ROZA-712523 format. One record per residue (C-alpha): x, y, z; residue number from 0. Coordinates in steps of 0.2 Angstrom, whole numbers. Last residue first. Example, Ala and Ser with C-alpha at 12.3 -4.5 7.8 and 13.67 -1.06 7.14 Angstrom:
// ROZA-712523
X / Y / Z / resi
68 / -5 / 36 / 1
62 / -22 / 39 / 0
//
This chain:
// ROZA-712523
X / Y / Z / resi
832 / 675 / 684 / 311
829 / 679 / 703 / 310
814 / 668 / 709 / 309
805 / 677 / 725 / 308
795 / 668 / 736 / 307
779 / 673 / 747 / 306
772 / 667 / 760 / 305
752 / 665 / 766 / 304
740 / 667 / 779 / 303
724 / 677 / 778 / 302
719 / 683 / 796 / 301
709 / 680 / 813 / 300
714 / 688 / 829 / 299
696 / 693 / 833 / 298
692 / 710 / 831 / 297
683 / 707 / 812 / 296
682 / 716 / 794 / 295
694 / 731 / 798 / 294
687 / 745 / 788 / 293
696 / 751 / 772 / 292
688 / 765 / 761 / 291
705 / 776 / 755 / 290
714 / 758 / 749 / 289
710 / 762 / 731 / 288
706 / 745 / 727 / 287
692 / 746 / 738 / 286
684 / 728 / 741 / 285
664 / 732 / 746 / 284
667 / 723 / 758 / 283
675 / 724 / 776 / 282
694 / 721 / 778 / 281
706 / 706 / 784 / 280
721 / 708 / 792 / 279
737 / 699 / 783 / 278
746 / 686 / 791 / 277
762 / 683 / 784 / 276
771 / 666 / 786 / 275
786 / 667 / 776 / 274
793 / 684 / 767 / 273
808 / 678 / 756 / 272
822 / 691 / 751 / 271
814 / 704 / 762 / 270
807 / 721 / 755 / 269
791 / 713 / 746 / 268
779 / 719 / 762 / 267
785 / 737 / 755 / 266
776 / 734 / 740 / 265
758 / 733 / 749 / 264
749 / 718 / 753 / 263
730 / 716 / 753 / 262
715 / 709 / 762 / 261
697 / 707 / 756 / 260
678 / 701 / 764 / 259
663 / 691 / 760 / 258
663 / 693 / 741 / 257
647 / 686 / 735 / 256
646 / 674 / 719 / 255
628 / 674 / 713 / 254
613 / 662 / 715 / 253
605 / 675 / 725 / 252
596 / 661 / 736 / 251
611 / 650 / 733 / 250
627 / 661 / 737 / 249
642 / 657 / 732 / 248
658 / 661 / 742 / 247
672 / 674 / 738 / 246
686 / 679 / 748 / 245
696 / 695 / 739 / 244
715 / 693 / 738 / 243
725 / 713 / 734 / 242
742 / 714 / 728 / 241
747 / 733 / 729 / 240
755 / 748 / 720 / 239
759 / 761 / 730 / 238
776 / 764 / 725 / 237
781 / 755 / 710 / 236
780 / 734 / 705 / 235
789 / 733 / 689 / 234
804 / 726 / 696 / 233
795 / 711 / 705 / 232
788 / 705 / 688 / 231
771 / 706 / 686 / 230
761 / 689 / 681 / 229
759 / 685 / 699 / 228
761 / 666 / 701 / 227
748 / 661 / 714 / 226
751 / 643 / 724 / 225
736 / 637 / 732 / 224
734 / 628 / 750 / 223
716 / 634 / 751 / 222
711 / 630 / 770 / 221
696 / 639 / 776 / 220
698 / 640 / 793 / 219
688 / 645 / 809 / 218
683 / 628 / 812 / 217
688 / 618 / 798 / 216
682 / 619 / 778 / 215
693 / 610 / 766 / 214
679 / 609 / 752 / 213
690 / 621 / 741 / 212
685 / 632 / 725 / 211
699 / 634 / 713 / 210
712 / 651 / 716 / 209
705 / 664 / 705 / 208
716 / 675 / 696 / 207
715 / 695 / 688 / 206
725 / 696 / 672 / 205
738 / 714 / 672 / 204
738 / 728 / 681 / 203
721 / 733 / 689 / 202
717 / 750 / 692 / 201
717 / 755 / 710 / 200
725 / 772 / 708 / 199
742 / 767 / 714 / 198
743 / 752 / 704 / 197
732 / 736 / 706 / 196
737 / 716 / 706 / 195
722 / 705 / 708 / 194
720 / 689 / 717 / 193
703 / 681 / 718 / 192
699 / 670 / 732 / 191
689 / 654 / 735 / 190
674 / 647 / 743 / 189
662 / 634 / 734 / 188
649 / 635 / 747 / 187
654 / 645 / 766 / 186
648 / 637 / 782 / 185
663 / 630 / 791 / 184
672 / 647 / 791 / 183
659 / 655 / 804 / 182
673 / 663 / 812 / 181
685 / 666 / 798 / 180
704 / 664 / 797 / 179
709 / 662 / 778 / 178
723 / 649 / 774 / 177
738 / 645 / 765 / 176
740 / 655 / 750 / 175
759 / 652 / 743 / 174
763 / 668 / 734 / 173
775 / 667 / 719 / 172
786 / 682 / 713 / 171
797 / 682 / 697 / 170
813 / 693 / 699 / 169
820 / 699 / 681 / 168
838 / 700 / 681 / 167
840 / 690 / 663 / 166
827 / 696 / 652 / 165
813 / 686 / 642 / 164
805 / 677 / 658 / 163
788 / 667 / 656 / 162
777 / 671 / 673 / 161
776 / 656 / 682 / 160
759 / 645 / 677 / 159
740 / 655 / 679 / 158
727 / 650 / 692 / 157
712 / 652 / 683 / 156
701 / 643 / 695 / 155
691 / 627 / 694 / 154
693 / 610 / 704 / 153
711 / 606 / 709 / 152
716 / 589 / 707 / 151
734 / 586 / 714 / 150
729 / 594 / 730 / 149
720 / 580 / 736 / 148
712 / 586 / 752 / 147
696 / 579 / 751 / 146
694 / 571 / 733 / 145
676 / 564 / 737 / 144
671 / 583 / 744 / 143
678 / 591 / 729 / 142
669 / 579 / 718 / 141
653 / 580 / 725 / 140
654 / 601 / 726 / 139
661 / 600 / 709 / 138
646 / 588 / 703 / 137
633 / 600 / 708 / 136
644 / 614 / 699 / 135
641 / 604 / 683 / 134
623 / 601 / 688 / 133
619 / 620 / 688 / 132
620 / 635 / 698 / 131
625 / 625 / 712 / 130
618 / 625 / 730 / 129
600 / 624 / 732 / 128
590 / 617 / 717 / 127
607 / 605 / 714 / 126
607 / 599 / 730 / 125
591 / 587 / 724 / 124
588 / 578 / 739 / 123
584 / 559 / 741 / 122
603 / 554 / 736 / 121
600 / 541 / 722 / 120
610 / 523 / 722 / 119
624 / 527 / 735 / 118
613 / 526 / 752 / 117
601 / 511 / 744 / 116
618 / 500 / 745 / 115
613 / 490 / 760 / 114
629 / 481 / 766 / 113
629 / 493 / 780 / 112
639 / 507 / 783 / 111
628 / 521 / 777 / 110
610 / 511 / 780 / 109
605 / 522 / 795 / 108
614 / 537 / 789 / 107
603 / 538 / 774 / 106
587 / 533 / 784 / 105
588 / 549 / 794 / 104
592 / 561 / 779 / 103
573 / 559 / 772 / 102
567 / 571 / 785 / 101
578 / 586 / 779 / 100
566 / 586 / 763 / 99
551 / 588 / 774 / 98
560 / 603 / 783 / 97
564 / 611 / 767 / 96
579 / 617 / 759 / 95
577 / 636 / 753 / 94
567 / 650 / 757 / 93
567 / 656 / 775 / 92
562 / 673 / 770 / 91
574 / 683 / 781 / 90
588 / 669 / 781 / 89
594 / 659 / 795 / 88
583 / 645 / 794 / 87
586 / 642 / 774 / 86
606 / 643 / 778 / 85
605 / 631 / 792 / 84
594 / 619 / 778 / 83
608 / 622 / 764 / 82
621 / 618 / 777 / 81
612 / 601 / 782 / 80
611 / 597 / 765 / 79
629 / 600 / 761 / 78
634 / 589 / 777 / 77
622 / 574 / 769 / 76
631 / 577 / 753 / 75
648 / 577 / 760 / 74
641 / 560 / 769 / 73
636 / 551 / 755 / 72
651 / 556 / 743 / 71
664 / 551 / 757 / 70
653 / 534 / 758 / 69
656 / 532 / 738 / 68
674 / 536 / 739 / 67
677 / 521 / 752 / 66
680 / 529 / 769 / 65
693 / 528 / 783 / 64
688 / 540 / 796 / 63
697 / 555 / 803 / 62
695 / 569 / 789 / 61
678 / 566 / 782 / 60
673 / 560 / 801 / 59
677 / 577 / 806 / 58
667 / 588 / 795 / 57
652 / 576 / 797 / 56
654 / 582 / 817 / 55
656 / 599 / 812 / 54
640 / 597 / 800 / 53
631 / 590 / 815 / 52
636 / 603 / 828 / 51
630 / 615 / 816 / 50
614 / 607 / 813 / 49
611 / 607 / 831 / 48
613 / 626 / 835 / 47
602 / 627 / 819 / 46
587 / 617 / 826 / 45
589 / 628 / 844 / 44
589 / 645 / 834 / 43
575 / 638 / 824 / 42
564 / 632 / 836 / 41
548 / 629 / 825 / 40
544 / 613 / 834 / 39
549 / 602 / 818 / 38
566 / 611 / 817 / 37
568 / 606 / 834 / 36
565 / 590 / 832 / 35
575 / 590 / 816 / 34
590 / 597 / 825 / 33
590 / 584 / 840 / 32
586 / 569 / 828 / 31
600 / 575 / 816 / 30
611 / 576 / 832 / 29
607 / 559 / 836 / 28
610 / 552 / 819 / 27
627 / 559 / 817 / 26
633 / 553 / 834 / 25
627 / 535 / 830 / 24
635 / 537 / 812 / 23
652 / 542 / 822 / 22
651 / 528 / 833 / 21
648 / 514 / 820 / 20
662 / 521 / 810 / 19
675 / 519 / 823 / 18
670 / 503 / 827 / 17
672 / 498 / 807 / 16
689 / 506 / 807 / 15
694 / 496 / 822 / 14
688 / 480 / 815 / 13
699 / 484 / 799 / 12
713 / 486 / 808 / 11
710 / 471 / 818 / 10
709 / 461 / 802 / 9
725 / 470 / 794 / 8
734 / 464 / 811 / 7
729 / 447 / 810 / 6
733 / 446 / 790 / 5
750 / 453 / 794 / 4
752 / 440 / 809 / 3
746 / 427 / 797 / 2
759 / 431 / 784 / 1
773 / 431 / 797 / 0
//
């Protein structure tokens, strides 16, 4: 029995190794195609190849059996490629350079070998392009390494459930699942800010931010966070609303930017528990008064959430 178990684990290990070999060949091929187009000044073709590479690296992070070091390096390569895409698609073409990109093939070459140079020092200083400081850079690396480990959120200002002082009070918990965006895989340090506002657009209680997420898939940024509103159901009045602003970090401007927003009005609270709600997305700037609201996209892309009410 022990010999069959050891032969089975050895076969799994060979299988994993084979998948890694296939994956790194694909990444090297896409990177070379991107670099060739980039070198010839063919920006559109380069961006197309680089974006294919980002998607392929993302699949690898999801599907392959990786060590923490391997996950970290793959995540950094993906981050570097994203920054190059941002540079090529920006007006002044400033950002991560072609010369820096040319340091990546050797990283992929040694990634799944016994050569530890891939892990010793990443050749590009990503702090310059994607993080305000080293701490944020660590957040990028750590969040990528943790992958979908929901036990270790990074950052955010989510609050614990509302403390109830009188019986008959109903607390509200909103489970944010994901947001649909056609360019979902391009966002840096994405998060959602949640606000409760009254009928005049004034804030009621504290705003809350979800932790940043690195779970970027085709057409979706996955968050999977629970937001405990600090306003009980009984306090909500006609015209009040809960707003959700999708924000991301822009390295060129060194600031957080709102991409779009959604909101939910009090009439959404009529059912005992609201499961699988899909909220329409609206163009920025966020308008808490709901007077200037324009659809963000005609595509069937929404903010997906559910609501739980707890009667105390």
